[in-house]
N, C-alpha and C positions, 0 to 999 in steps of 0.2 A: 569791736565787733558787737552787733546786736545781738541778744539774746530773746531765747522764746517768751520771756517774762517783759522785755522791751516791747514785744510785738503786741502783747496782752494789752499792757499799759496804754499804748499809742490808738488801738482799737477799741478800748474801753470794754474789753472781756476778760475771761477767766484764762488762765493758761490751758486749762483743758478743754476750752473750746477752739484754741489756737492749735492743740495738738490735734483734736477732730478734725479740723480742716487739713493740715497737713498729711495726715494719715487717711482721708476719707474714711472714718470709721465713726459712726453714729450721725444723728441728726443734728444739722445746724442750718437755719433759714437762709434764704439767699442774700439778704441784705446784710447780716452778719458776716457770711463768708466773703463779701465783697469787701467790707471795712477791714478784716482782715488781710486780705490780699493786697489791700492798698498800703496798709500799714507794713506790711512785708517789703513792698517794693519799695517806698520811702526810707526805711531804715536798711535796704539793702541786705536783708535778711536771708541767711544760707541755712537751710536745715541742716542738721548733724545726720548724715547719711547711717553712721555706724548706729544710732541710737533709733532712727527709724527702721533699720534691719532688724535689730533687737524684738523691737515692738510688733514689726508686722511679720516677722520671720520670712522676708523677701529682701532682696537688695538690688535688682536690676544688673545683676553679673550671672554668667554663665561659665563653667569650667569646660575647657579643652585640653584632654589630656593625650599627647601624641608620644609615640614610643622613641622618636631620634629626631630632634630638631636639626641636627646636622645633616640628616639625608635631605638632598637638595628638593625632594617630592613634598615634603611636610609645609615648608615656608608658603608656598603657594596655597596650599588646603587652609592654612591657618589665615592668610590673607584675605580669602574669599569668607571665612566665618566671620572675622572682624568686620569687613566691609558691610554685610548684611545685619549683622548685631549693632552697628552703630546705628543705622537706619531707624531702628528701633528702641535707641537710647540705653542699650545695654552694654556692659562693659564684659570684656573676655579675660579670663583668668587662664593663662597659659602653662600649662604642667608637662615637664619633659621626664617621661620615666626611664629612659634608658633600656627600655625593653625588660625591666625588674619589676615582676609582679607586686614584691613587697612595697617598692618605691610608688606604685600605683595606689596601693591599698593607703599609703600614707597620704598621698594627695587627697584622697576622696575624703579622709577622715577631715583634712584642712578645710576642703570644700564645703563640708556639710556644717563646721562650725561657722563659716562665713554666710549661710545660709544662701548659697547661690539657687537660682531660681531652675537651673537645669544643666545638663551636662552632656557633652557630646565627647565619645569615646572612640579614637582608633586603635583600639586593641581587643583582642579577644582572650585575655588571659584570667577574666573574672568569671565565676559560676554564675549562672543564672539568678540562683538564690541570694547571692552576696548583692546583685545589683538591685533586687528587689527590696530590701532593706534599707536603701539609699531614701526612698519616699520622695524621689524629684524625677522630673520628666527626664528622658533619656533619648538620645539619637545615637546610633551606631555608624560610623562613616568608614571607609575603605575597607575594614575587617567584621563582617558580620559576627554576631554574639550569639543570638538564640531569636527565633522566630517572632517572638512576643515583643520585641523591642524593633522600633521604625530604624531602617537601614538604608544608607547609599553606598552602592559599591559599582566598581566598574566589570565588566563581563573578562574577567581574570583568565578562565577557561578557554573560551573562544578566542582571546588574544593570543594566548599561548600557542595555539594550533596554527593562527595565523602566522605568527613569527616562524613557527619550524617549517611550515610547508612554503614560506617565501624563500627560506635558506636551500630547501629543496629544488624549487623551480629556477633558481640561479645556478643549478648544478652540484650542490654540497650533497655530499651522501656519507659523511663522517661527523654528525651534528652531536655536538656536545650542548650540556643544559648546565648553566652556573644556577644552583639553586639557593633561594633564600631561606631565612630560617625555618626548621623543620616544624616548629608549633605554630607558625602564623598560617592563619587559613588561605589567604591569597596567594602565598610562597606555594602551599600545597596544591592549590588550583592551576597554578600555572606549571607546577611539575606534572601534574595528571593531565594538563592539555599537551605537554610535550611528549609525554610517554604515548597516549593515544594516537596523537598523529603520526609518530614515529611507526606504530605498529600498522596505522592505515596506509602508510606509504611503503609499506613493506620493509621498513629498516629497524623492525623490533628488537632484533638481536645485536642491533650497532648502538644501542643507546650507553651514552656515558655521561656519568652526572658528579659535577664538582661542587663544592661545597663553599658557597661565599658569604651567606649569612647578611645580605643586603650591605654588605660593607666594600666599600672600593679598594682598600688596601688588601684585606683577605683575599677579595677576588683575585687580585693580581699575582699574589703569591701564590694561590692554589691552581691556577691557570699555568705560572711558570714551572710548577711541579708537575701536572697534567702534560705538558707539551713534551717533556722529558721521557714521559712513558707510553703516551698514546697519539696515535695518528689522527689529526682533526683537520677538517677542512671548512667548518660552520660552528659558529657559538652563537647559541641563545642565552642571553644573560636574565635573570629573574627580574632585575631593575637596572636602570641606567646607569646608575653609579657601579655597579658590579661590570657593566658593559664597559665603563671606560677604564676600569682596572684591567680588565681582559685585552682591552687595547692596547693598554703600555704594555702586558706581560708579551703578548704577541710581537708587539715591535723592538722591545729588548731582547727578544730571542732571535732576533735577524730576521724574521719573517714580515710578510707584507699584508696589508690589508685593503684591499679585499684578495687580492690575487693569490696568495695562498692560504688565509684563512678569513671568512666573510664573518662579520659580528652584527647581530642585533640586539638592541636593549629593550627594555619596558619601561614606560611612564610618559615619556615626552617632555622631558624637562629640559629648560634652556642650555643646560651644559652639553648638551649632545649635539647642538651646531656650532660648539667653540672648540670641538677638538680637530685635529688632521689625521685622516680624514674625518668628515661630518659622520655620526653615528645613525643609522637606521634605527629606528623604536616602533615600538607599538603605543600610541599614543593615549592617555586617559584623558578625558575632560576634567582635569584636576579642579579648575577654579569653580566650574559648574557643579561638581561633587560637593564642595564645600559650602558653597552658596543654598544649596539645595537641602542640605543637612541643617544649616541655621534656621531656615524657613520652616521646616518642618519643626525644629525645637520650639521656636515662638508660637506656633500653632498649637502645639501641647501647652506650652506654659499659658497662653491664654484661651485653653480649654475648647478649642475650634476642632471640629472633626477634620480626620485626616482623609483624603480621598484614596489613598491605599498605604500599605506598611512599608513594602519594601521595593526599592528601586536597583533596576540593575543598568547603567549607562553602557552605550555601545563604545567600543575601542576603533581606532583607525591605524592602519598600516603607514607608516612614514619612512618611504624608502629615499636614502640618501648616499654617500659614497661608501661607507662601509660595507655595503652589499651590493655593490656594481657588478653587473655582468662580466665586465672585462677581467680575463686572465682566468677565469673559471669555467672548467668543463665538467 
């Protein structure tokens, strides 16, 4: 394998000159640079990217921290970020934090050591002053952190009101909400949307909240327990994974969906089309969110101006069999 010394010898220049060409650092006249690049091509020389990163304190890599890669929402988000970053020749380092703040901090230290050029966060557990110390471009995706950092989110509050109203319009009056993690901002916004819509519908005193923590199994167990204590005819789950858990719980309790209990989720993941019955959902533009966040990060890295800092994308009600009007009065 050719070394930088071999390239210098073939081109008839010093090692320092080859280094300047590689790192685009310092003046090299056009003719000399042409000889160096020709020598690199003839010798099939591949630069040591680790060494270049140490020298330039840049690496053509970005970090992406997600809270739970087993949640079907996040793989599509990750795919979008990766697709856009690949266009610009950036590599994505994926970090799965399991919703643990300490693990997220450990990942940040690792990313800093690797001289990543930027970070996309899908978490809101960091304090703004912590993030400021990282000294790299930051974009916040799905879960807003602080107004000073660019963000891409969906209309969580409006989507929750849309889901709750839909259940009411098909005849549900005892509508329960399966809530996500109480520290996660989008779960809080969906819960707030549910509360406000229930009040607007004159059902403020009939609110019933089930804790599901964005987990399918936990939601299933919580709904099974709730059905033994409370009469429910509609369920708005804070994400689609919990909606699937609710569906399993209702069916295992000997009840029918939607005839006895109608169910709607939130996210719009493909899994909702694979259940029986198929699940209604509030669909987020997941891929578009990830791609937009990646493009914003690229602009920051290249020090280009941003048209605006914060984007809130609209959501869409997708009605399927789990909220069919049949059997509801």
